[in-house]
C-alpha positions in Angstrom: 143.0 22.0 275.2 145.7 19.7 276.5 147.8 22.4 278.3 147.1 25.1 280.7 146.7 28.8 280.2 150.4 29.1 280.9 151.2 26.9 278.0 148.7 28.7 275.7 150.2 32.1 276.6 153.7 30.8 276.1 152.8 29.6 272.6 151.1 32.9 271.7 154.0 34.9 273.0 156.7 32.9 271.2 154.7 32.9 268.0 154.3 36.7 268.3 158.0 37.1 268.7 158.7 34.7 265.8 156.7 36.9 263.5 158.7 40.1 264.3 161.5 41.5 262.1 164.8 39.7 262.8 166.6 42.0 265.3 163.7 44.0 266.7 163.1 44.1 270.4 159.5 43.9 271.7 158.3 45.1 275.1 156.4 42.6 277.1 153.6 45.1 277.4 153.3 45.1 273.6 153.1 41.3 273.5 150.5 41.3 276.3 148.3 43.9 274.6 148.5 42.2 271.2 147.9 38.7 272.4 145.5 39.7 275.2 147.6 38.1 277.9 147.7 39.5 281.5 151.0 41.4 281.6 152.1 40.2 285.0 151.4 36.6 284.0 153.3 37.1 280.7 156.3 38.6 282.5 156.7 35.4 284.5 156.4 33.2 281.4 159.0 35.3 279.5 161.4 35.0 282.5 161.0 31.3 282.3 161.5 31.3 278.6 164.6 33.4 278.9 166.0 31.0 281.6 165.8 28.2 279.0 167.2 30.2 276.2 164.1 30.6 274.1 164.0 34.4 274.3 166.7 37.0 274.9 165.9 39.8 277.4 167.3 43.2 277.3 166.8 45.6 280.2 166.6 49.4 280.2 165.6 52.1 277.8 165.1 50.5 274.4 165.0 47.0 275.9 162.6 44.2 275.4 162.5 40.6 274.2 163.4 38.8 271.0 163.1 35.2 270.1 166.3 33.0 269.9 167.3 30.6 267.1 166.8 27.8 269.7 163.2 28.7 270.1 162.6 29.0 266.4 163.9 25.5 265.8 162.1 24.0 268.9 158.8 22.3 268.6 155.7 23.7 270.1 155.7 20.8 272.5 159.2 21.6 273.7 158.3 25.2 274.5 155.2 24.3 276.4 156.9 21.5 278.4 159.7 23.8 279.4 157.2 26.4 280.7 154.7 24.0 282.3 156.0 20.5 282.3 154.5 17.4 280.6 151.3 18.4 278.7 149.8 15.2 277.4 147.2 14.0 279.9 147.6 10.3 280.4 144.5 10.2 282.7 141.2 8.7 281.6 139.2 11.1 279.6 136.1 10.1 281.5 137.8 10.5 284.8 137.6 6.9 285.9 140.4 5.9 288.3 140.6 2.3 287.1 141.0 3.0 283.4 144.0 1.3 281.8 145.0 -0.8 278.8 143.9 -3.9 280.9 140.7 -2.3 282.2 139.7 0.3 279.6 136.8 2.7 279.8 134.3 3.0 276.9 136.3 5.9 275.4 139.8 4.6 276.1 140.9 3.6 272.6 139.4 6.7 270.9 141.1 9.0 273.5 144.4 7.3 273.0 144.2 7.9 269.3 143.3 11.5 269.7 145.9 12.1 272.4 148.6 10.5 270.3 147.6 12.5 267.2 147.8 15.8 269.2 151.2 14.8 270.7 152.5 14.0 267.2 151.2 17.3 265.8 152.7 19.6 268.4 155.9 17.7 268.7 156.6 17.7 264.9 156.0 21.4 264.2 158.7 24.0 264.9 157.9 27.4 266.2 159.3 28.9 263.0 157.1 26.7 260.8 153.9 27.5 262.8 154.8 31.2 262.8 155.3 31.2 259.1 152.0 29.5 258.4 150.3 31.9 260.8 151.7 34.9 259.0 150.5 33.5 255.7 147.1 33.1 257.1 147.0 36.6 258.4 148.1 38.0 255.0 145.3 36.1 253.2 142.8 37.4 255.7 144.0 41.0 255.2 143.4 40.8 251.4 
């Protein structure tokens, strides 16, 4: 895709948390197991997400993580960029060094359209919206 494993894991973790009952706390090990994310890797991602206010972290017995309202209202793009930085690759899709608007490669225009469409998609969808649609999809699947 257009982001790294870190971005993918952040999305999966935040969507998992968004689908939980409102005040429930979830251990990182439960998220890691459910989403098939290496637990040590997830711990670092969750720490970063807590730093930016996307998850609340509670230590000790009965502790865990829960999603914040900030995260629910944030776009998928915002979450990923906080965790890993800019995600839309501006480089040439064919790897050419000299590709630009003035000197385009054979795929330049098509790649720009695809890149812009992906950017618009993930920047216009909130975590809450995606989590709701995901839950609906899972419910249909279970029927």
